[in-house]
PDB file of N, CA, C and O in Angstrom:
ATOM      1  N   MET A   1       1.306   8.101  27.231  1.00  0.00           N
ATOM      2  CA  MET A   1       1.615   7.180  26.171  1.00  0.00           C
ATOM      3  C   MET A   1       0.855   7.612  24.923  1.00  0.00           C
ATOM      4  O   MET A   1       1.391   8.397  24.141  1.00  0.00           O
ATOM      5  N   GLY A   2      -0.349   7.144  24.703  1.00  0.00           N
ATOM      6  CA  GLY A   2      -1.113   7.544  23.534  1.00  0.00           C
ATOM      7  C   GLY A   2      -1.197   6.453  22.493  1.00  0.00           C
ATOM      8  O   GLY A   2      -0.397   5.517  22.478  1.00  0.00           O
ATOM      9  N   ILE A   3      -2.153   6.588  21.646  1.00  0.00           N
ATOM     10  CA  ILE A   3      -2.376   5.599  20.592  1.00  0.00           C
ATOM     11  C   ILE A   3      -1.568   5.996  19.366  1.00  0.00           C
ATOM     12  O   ILE A   3      -1.693   7.112  18.864  1.00  0.00           O
ATOM     13  N   ARG A   4      -0.742   5.077  18.892  1.00  0.00           N
ATOM     14  CA  ARG A   4       0.068   5.344  17.706  1.00  0.00           C
ATOM     15  C   ARG A   4      -0.458   4.514  16.551  1.00  0.00           C
ATOM     16  O   ARG A   4      -0.866   3.367  16.732  1.00  0.00           O
ATOM     17  N   ASN A   5      -0.445   5.095  15.373  1.00  0.00           N
ATOM     18  CA  ASN A   5      -0.833   4.383  14.158  1.00  0.00           C
ATOM     19  C   ASN A   5      -2.216   3.741  14.270  1.00  0.00           C
ATOM     20  O   ASN A   5      -2.428   2.615  13.820  1.00  0.00           O
ATOM     21  N   MET A   6      -3.141   4.463  14.870  1.00  0.00           N
ATOM     22  CA  MET A   6      -4.496   3.958  15.021  1.00  0.00           C
ATOM     23  C   MET A   6      -5.340   4.491  13.869  1.00  0.00           C
ATOM     24  O   MET A   6      -5.497   5.701  13.710  1.00  0.00           O
ATOM     25  N   THR A   7      -5.876   3.584  13.078  1.00  0.00           N
ATOM     26  CA  THR A   7      -6.747   4.028  11.995  1.00  0.00           C
ATOM     27  C   THR A   7      -8.151   4.252  12.540  1.00  0.00           C
ATOM     28  O   THR A   7      -8.535   3.684  13.562  1.00  0.00           O
ATOM     29  N   VAL A   8      -8.891   5.072  11.855  1.00  0.00           N
ATOM     30  CA  VAL A   8     -10.279   5.324  12.252  1.00  0.00           C
ATOM     31  C   VAL A   8     -11.069   4.026  12.202  1.00  0.00           C
ATOM     32  O   VAL A   8     -11.906   3.769  13.068  1.00  0.00           O
ATOM     33  N   ARG A   9     -10.813   3.225  11.211  1.00  0.00           N
ATOM     34  CA  ARG A   9     -11.539   1.954  11.065  1.00  0.00           C
ATOM     35  C   ARG A   9     -11.270   1.040  12.258  1.00  0.00           C
ATOM     36  O   ARG A   9     -12.204   0.451  12.803  1.00  0.00           O
ATOM     37  N   ARG A  10     -10.009   0.914  12.670  1.00  0.00           N
ATOM     38  CA  ARG A  10      -9.680   0.051  13.812  1.00  0.00           C
ATOM     39  C   ARG A  10     -10.278   0.621  15.097  1.00  0.00           C
ATOM     40  O   ARG A  10     -10.837  -0.120  15.906  1.00  0.00           O
ATOM     41  N   PHE A  11     -10.162   1.932  15.285  1.00  0.00           N
ATOM     42  CA  PHE A  11     -10.728   2.586  16.461  1.00  0.00           C
ATOM     43  C   PHE A  11     -12.226   2.301  16.545  1.00  0.00           C
ATOM     44  O   PHE A  11     -12.731   1.918  17.600  1.00  0.00           O
ATOM     45  N   ASP A  12     -12.932   2.491  15.432  1.00  0.00           N
ATOM     46  CA  ASP A  12     -14.377   2.241  15.399  1.00  0.00           C
ATOM     47  C   ASP A  12     -14.702   0.776  15.681  1.00  0.00           C
ATOM     48  O   ASP A  12     -15.672   0.467  16.372  1.00  0.00           O
ATOM     49  N   GLU A  13     -13.882  -0.118  15.140  1.00  0.00           N
ATOM     50  CA  GLU A  13     -14.121  -1.546  15.339  1.00  0.00           C
ATOM     51  C   GLU A  13     -13.925  -1.926  16.808  1.00  0.00           C
ATOM     52  O   GLU A  13     -14.697  -2.716  17.350  1.00  0.00           O
ATOM     53  N   ILE A  14     -12.909  -1.374  17.446  1.00  0.00           N
ATOM     54  CA  ILE A  14     -12.698  -1.642  18.867  1.00  0.00           C
ATOM     55  C   ILE A  14     -13.880  -1.121  19.673  1.00  0.00           C
ATOM     56  O   ILE A  14     -14.387  -1.819  20.552  1.00  0.00           O
ATOM     57  N   GLN A  15     -14.321   0.092  19.384  1.00  0.00           N
ATOM     58  CA  GLN A  15     -15.470   0.656  20.112  1.00  0.00           C
ATOM     59  C   GLN A  15     -16.727  -0.179  19.892  1.00  0.00           C
ATOM     60  O   GLN A  15     -17.496  -0.395  20.829  1.00  0.00           O
ATOM     61  N   ARG A  16     -16.942  -0.641  18.688  1.00  0.00           N
ATOM     62  CA  ARG A  16     -18.124  -1.461  18.378  1.00  0.00           C
ATOM     63  C   ARG A  16     -18.101  -2.755  19.189  1.00  0.00           C
ATOM     64  O   ARG A  16     -19.107  -3.147  19.780  1.00  0.00           O
ATOM     65  N   ARG A  17     -16.951  -3.405  19.210  1.00  0.00           N
ATOM     66  CA  ARG A  17     -16.844  -4.669  19.946  1.00  0.00           C
ATOM     67  C   ARG A  17     -16.966  -4.454  21.453  1.00  0.00           C
ATOM     68  O   ARG A  17     -17.543  -5.287  22.152  1.00  0.00           O
ATOM     69  N   LEU A  18     -16.431  -3.348  21.957  1.00  0.00           N
ATOM     70  CA  LEU A  18     -16.597  -3.028  23.372  1.00  0.00           C
ATOM     71  C   LEU A  18     -18.077  -2.829  23.700  1.00  0.00           C
ATOM     72  O   LEU A  18     -18.558  -3.294  24.733  1.00  0.00           O
ATOM     73  N   ALA A  19     -18.791  -2.139  22.818  1.00  0.00           N
ATOM     74  CA  ALA A  19     -20.220  -1.885  23.032  1.00  0.00           C
ATOM     75  C   ALA A  19     -21.017  -3.188  23.031  1.00  0.00           C
ATOM     76  O   ALA A  19     -22.058  -3.283  23.681  1.00  0.00           O
ATOM     77  N   GLU A  20     -20.525  -4.193  22.301  1.00  0.00           N
ATOM     78  CA  GLU A  20     -21.181  -5.502  22.279  1.00  0.00           C
ATOM     79  C   GLU A  20     -20.911  -6.284  23.557  1.00  0.00           C
ATOM     80  O   GLU A  20     -21.529  -7.320  23.804  1.00  0.00           O
ATOM     81  N   GLY A  21     -19.981  -5.779  24.370  1.00  0.00           N
ATOM     82  CA  GLY A  21     -19.676  -6.443  25.626  1.00  0.00           C
ATOM     83  C   GLY A  21     -18.549  -7.454  25.529  1.00  0.00           C
ATOM     84  O   GLY A  21     -18.366  -8.267  26.435  1.00  0.00           O
ATOM     85  N   ARG A  22     -17.797  -7.415  24.451  1.00  0.00           N
ATOM     86  CA  ARG A  22     -16.687  -8.362  24.295  1.00  0.00           C
ATOM     87  C   ARG A  22     -15.521  -7.965  25.195  1.00  0.00           C
ATOM     88  O   ARG A  22     -15.381  -6.800  25.565  1.00  0.00           O
ATOM     89  N   GLY A  23     -14.702  -8.927  25.539  1.00  0.00           N
ATOM     90  CA  GLY A  23     -13.589  -8.699  26.451  1.00  0.00           C
ATOM     91  C   GLY A  23     -12.367  -8.111  25.758  1.00  0.00           C
ATOM     92  O   GLY A  23     -12.221  -8.198  24.539  1.00  0.00           O
ATOM     93  N   LEU A  24     -11.497  -7.512  26.559  1.00  0.00           N
ATOM     94  CA  LEU A  24     -10.273  -6.904  26.033  1.00  0.00           C
ATOM     95  C   LEU A  24      -9.423  -7.918  25.288  1.00  0.00           C
ATOM     96  O   LEU A  24      -8.963  -7.658  24.177  1.00  0.00           O
ATOM     97  N   ARG A  25      -9.218  -9.065  25.898  1.00  0.00           N
ATOM     98  CA  ARG A  25      -8.372 -10.091  25.287  1.00  0.00           C
ATOM     99  C   ARG A  25      -8.956 -10.571  23.966  1.00  0.00           C
ATOM    100  O   ARG A  25      -8.231 -10.729  22.984  1.00  0.00           O
ATOM    101  N   GLU A  26     -10.250 -10.800  23.940  1.00  0.00           N
ATOM    102  CA  GLU A  26     -10.908 -11.274  22.724  1.00  0.00           C
ATOM    103  C   GLU A  26     -10.758 -10.257  21.590  1.00  0.00           C
ATOM    104  O   GLU A  26     -10.448 -10.623  20.456  1.00  0.00           O
ATOM    105  N   ILE A  27     -10.978  -8.995  21.903  1.00  0.00           N
ATOM    106  CA  ILE A  27     -10.857  -7.938  20.900  1.00  0.00           C
ATOM    107  C   ILE A  27      -9.422  -7.835  20.393  1.00  0.00           C
ATOM    108  O   ILE A  27      -9.180  -7.760  19.189  1.00  0.00           O
ATOM    109  N   ALA A  28      -8.475  -7.832  21.328  1.00  0.00           N
ATOM    110  CA  ALA A  28      -7.067  -7.709  20.950  1.00  0.00           C
ATOM    111  C   ALA A  28      -6.637  -8.852  20.038  1.00  0.00           C
ATOM    112  O   ALA A  28      -5.955  -8.625  19.039  1.00  0.00           O
ATOM    113  N   ARG A  29      -7.023 -10.057  20.371  1.00  0.00           N
ATOM    114  CA  ARG A  29      -6.652 -11.212  19.539  1.00  0.00           C
ATOM    115  C   ARG A  29      -7.293 -11.126  18.158  1.00  0.00           C
ATOM    116  O   ARG A  29      -6.641 -11.391  17.147  1.00  0.00           O
ATOM    117  N   ALA A  30      -8.558 -10.759  18.119  1.00  0.00           N
ATOM    118  CA  ALA A  30      -9.274 -10.704  16.841  1.00  0.00           C
ATOM    119  C   ALA A  30      -8.703  -9.647  15.902  1.00  0.00           C
ATOM    120  O   ALA A  30      -8.665  -9.840  14.687  1.00  0.00           O
ATOM    121  N   LEU A  31      -8.261  -8.532  16.475  1.00  0.00           N
ATOM    122  CA  LEU A  31      -7.787  -7.421  15.644  1.00  0.00           C
ATOM    123  C   LEU A  31      -6.265  -7.354  15.539  1.00  0.00           C
ATOM    124  O   LEU A  31      -5.726  -6.514  14.818  1.00  0.00           O
ATOM    125  N   GLY A  32      -5.580  -8.231  16.251  1.00  0.00           N
ATOM    126  CA  GLY A  32      -4.128  -8.264  16.171  1.00  0.00           C
ATOM    127  C   GLY A  32      -3.457  -7.059  16.800  1.00  0.00           C
ATOM    128  O   GLY A  32      -2.458  -6.558  16.285  1.00  0.00           O
ATOM    129  N   CYS A  33      -4.005  -6.592  17.915  1.00  0.00           N
ATOM    130  CA  CYS A  33      -3.398  -5.477  18.630  1.00  0.00           C
ATOM    131  C   CYS A  33      -3.236  -5.874  20.089  1.00  0.00           C
ATOM    132  O   CYS A  33      -3.641  -6.968  20.481  1.00  0.00           O
ATOM    133  N   SER A  34      -2.656  -5.007  20.887  1.00  0.00           N
ATOM    134  CA  SER A  34      -2.428  -5.328  22.296  1.00  0.00           C
ATOM    135  C   SER A  34      -3.661  -4.994  23.136  1.00  0.00           C
ATOM    136  O   SER A  34      -4.513  -4.199  22.737  1.00  0.00           O
ATOM    137  N   ARG A  35      -3.730  -5.619  24.302  1.00  0.00           N
ATOM    138  CA  ARG A  35      -4.813  -5.289  25.232  1.00  0.00           C
ATOM    139  C   ARG A  35      -4.686  -3.853  25.699  1.00  0.00           C
ATOM    140  O   ARG A  35      -5.690  -3.200  25.985  1.00  0.00           O
ATOM    141  N   ASP A  36      -3.456  -3.353  25.781  1.00  0.00           N
ATOM    142  CA  ASP A  36      -3.253  -1.953  26.166  1.00  0.00           C
ATOM    143  C   ASP A  36      -3.907  -1.011  25.161  1.00  0.00           C
ATOM    144  O   ASP A  36      -4.488   0.004  25.546  1.00  0.00           O
ATOM    145  N   THR A  37      -3.815  -1.340  23.888  1.00  0.00           N
ATOM    146  CA  THR A  37      -4.454  -0.515  22.856  1.00  0.00           C
ATOM    147  C   THR A  37      -5.970  -0.508  23.051  1.00  0.00           C
ATOM    148  O   THR A  37      -6.609   0.540  22.968  1.00  0.00           O
ATOM    149  N   VAL A  38      -6.532  -1.675  23.309  1.00  0.00           N
ATOM    150  CA  VAL A  38      -7.977  -1.771  23.522  1.00  0.00           C
ATOM    151  C   VAL A  38      -8.373  -0.978  24.775  1.00  0.00           C
ATOM    152  O   VAL A  38      -9.399  -0.298  24.784  1.00  0.00           O
ATOM    153  N   ARG A  39      -7.564  -1.070  25.818  1.00  0.00           N
ATOM    154  CA  ARG A  39      -7.837  -0.305  27.052  1.00  0.00           C
ATOM    155  C   ARG A  39      -7.822   1.186  26.781  1.00  0.00           C
ATOM    156  O   ARG A  39      -8.686   1.913  27.270  1.00  0.00           O
ATOM    157  N   GLU A  40      -6.850   1.653  26.007  1.00  0.00           N
ATOM    158  CA  GLU A  40      -6.762   3.095  25.718  1.00  0.00           C
ATOM    159  C   GLU A  40      -7.986   3.572  24.956  1.00  0.00           C
ATOM    160  O   GLU A  40      -8.500   4.658  25.226  1.00  0.00           O
ATOM    161  N   VAL A  41      -8.456   2.777  24.013  1.00  0.00           N
ATOM    162  CA  VAL A  41      -9.674   3.164  23.281  1.00  0.00           C
ATOM    163  C   VAL A  41     -10.859   3.194  24.242  1.00  0.00           C
ATOM    164  O   VAL A  41     -11.678   4.112  24.206  1.00  0.00           O
ATOM    165  N   ARG A  42     -10.941   2.182  25.097  1.00  0.00           N
ATOM    166  CA  ARG A  42     -12.046   2.119  26.070  1.00  0.00           C
ATOM    167  C   ARG A  42     -12.018   3.314  27.023  1.00  0.00           C
ATOM    168  O   ARG A  42     -13.056   3.913  27.304  1.00  0.00           O
ATOM    169  N   ASP A  43     -10.851   3.651  27.509  1.00  0.00           N
ATOM    170  CA  ASP A  43     -10.737   4.685  28.530  1.00  0.00           C
ATOM    171  C   ASP A  43     -10.746   6.101  27.975  1.00  0.00           C
ATOM    172  O   ASP A  43     -11.135   7.036  28.676  1.00  0.00           O
ATOM    173  N   HIS A  44     -10.329   6.272  26.740  1.00  0.00           N
ATOM    174  CA  HIS A  44     -10.201   7.623  26.173  1.00  0.00           C
ATOM    175  C   HIS A  44     -11.070   7.837  24.939  1.00  0.00           C
ATOM    176  O   HIS A  44     -11.111   8.939  24.390  1.00  0.00           O
ATOM    177  N   GLY A  45     -11.751   6.807  24.509  1.00  0.00           N
ATOM    178  CA  GLY A  45     -12.538   6.913  23.303  1.00  0.00           C
ATOM    179  C   GLY A  45     -13.890   7.415  23.587  1.00  0.00           C
ATOM    180  O   GLY A  45     -14.698   7.567  22.670  1.00  0.00           O
TER     181      GLY A  45
END
């Protein structure tokens, strides 16, 4: 699959929130993206 239309800023923000220990759902809702997108950043970032 792969990440489409991912900006560096959004990628960094997802990684920052993951490092804070926030959940996939919380991050996805806050940034307006899917949980799958957050998972891909977590797993491949």
